[in-house]
N, C-alpha and C positions, 0 to 999 in steps of 0.2 A: 676774323673774330665775329662770333655771333652775338647779337644783342637780344636780351631777354626782357622785352617790354611787359610781358605778363608778370614777371617778378617785380618790376617797377610798380605796376598797378597794385599788386598785392601789398607791397611795402607801404605805398602811399595810403591805401585804404586802411591797413592795420594801424598805422600811426595816426591818421586822421581820427579814427574811432577812439584810439587811446587818449588823444587830446580833446576829444569831443568837438572836432572841427567839421563844419559843413563845407560843401564845395565852395560856396560863395565866400565864406570866411577865409578858406585857404587861398582862393584867388585874390582876395583883398590883401591878405598878409604877404603874399608872394609877389604881387604885381603881375601875375600871369593871368591871361584872360580866362574867364569862367568856362568858355568853350574848350580851351586846351586842357584845363584841369579835368573837365568831364571826360574828354577823349582819353586822357592818360589814366584816369581812375577806372574807366570801363575797360580799357585795354583792347578795344575793338579795332581802333585805328593805330597801327603800329608803324610809325614813320620816324625818321631821324628828327630830333629836336635840337635846338640851339643849346649848347652846354650851359649857357646862362640861365635857361629855363629850368634845367635840372638843378642848378645851383640855387636859384631863387626858391624853388619848391623845397629843397632840402633844408634851407635856412628857415623857411616858414614852418616847417615841421620840427623845428628845434633839433636838427641834426647837423653834423659836419657838412660844410658846403659841397663836398665831393661824395656824399653818401649815396644819392640816387645814381650818380655816374658809375660808382663801384657796383651797385646792385645790377645795373644794366649790363655791365661787362662780366657779371658772375664772380666778382671779387668780394672780399670781405671789406665792408665799409670802414673807413677810419673812425676812430673814437672822437667824440666831440670833446674839445678841450674846454675845461672849466677853469676860469681864472677868478679866484675869490675877490681880489681888489676891483676888477672890472665889474663884477656882478653887483658890488655895492655902490658903484659910481652912478649917481642919478642921471648922468648924461648918456649912459650906454643905451637904455631903452629908447631915448629920443633919437640918438644917432641910428639905431637899428630901424626905427620908423622912417627916418629920412632916406636911408639906403633902400628900403622896400619901395618907398614912393618913387625914388629915382629909377629903380628897376622897372616899375610899372610904367612910368613915363617913357622910358627907353623902348619898352615893348609896344606901347601905343604909337610912338613915332615910327617904329619899324613897320607896324601894320599899315599906317597911313601912307608911308613911302611905297609899300608894295601895291596898295590900291592905286596910287597916283601912277606908278609905273605901268600897271595893267591898263589903266584908262589911256595912257599915252600910246601903248601898243595897239589898242583897239582903234584909235583914231588914225593911226598911220596906215 
């Protein structure tokens, strides 16, 4: 199965423009590093990404969590489900913020773990 990273870049760029989101805002909303957001939006570095990265970016772009994964695989993205009762619940935005923060922390821990592993290998 081929992966179309340029389609992901196009989709991200179009949606970010539609929502008037700058790269830094998208990185903050998604918990994905600014460097990765840049790489993905530029489409120059096409490498496999953690599915959670695509999910976090999809959610930050107000899409279904599997939207970018579907675009990557050349499939039709799933529709975002809108639930009226949840939209009016004042806790939903707060919980979404907490989820984004947790994803960001998870990404940072992963980055730090990778750096520690690299340093350990260099010393050996």
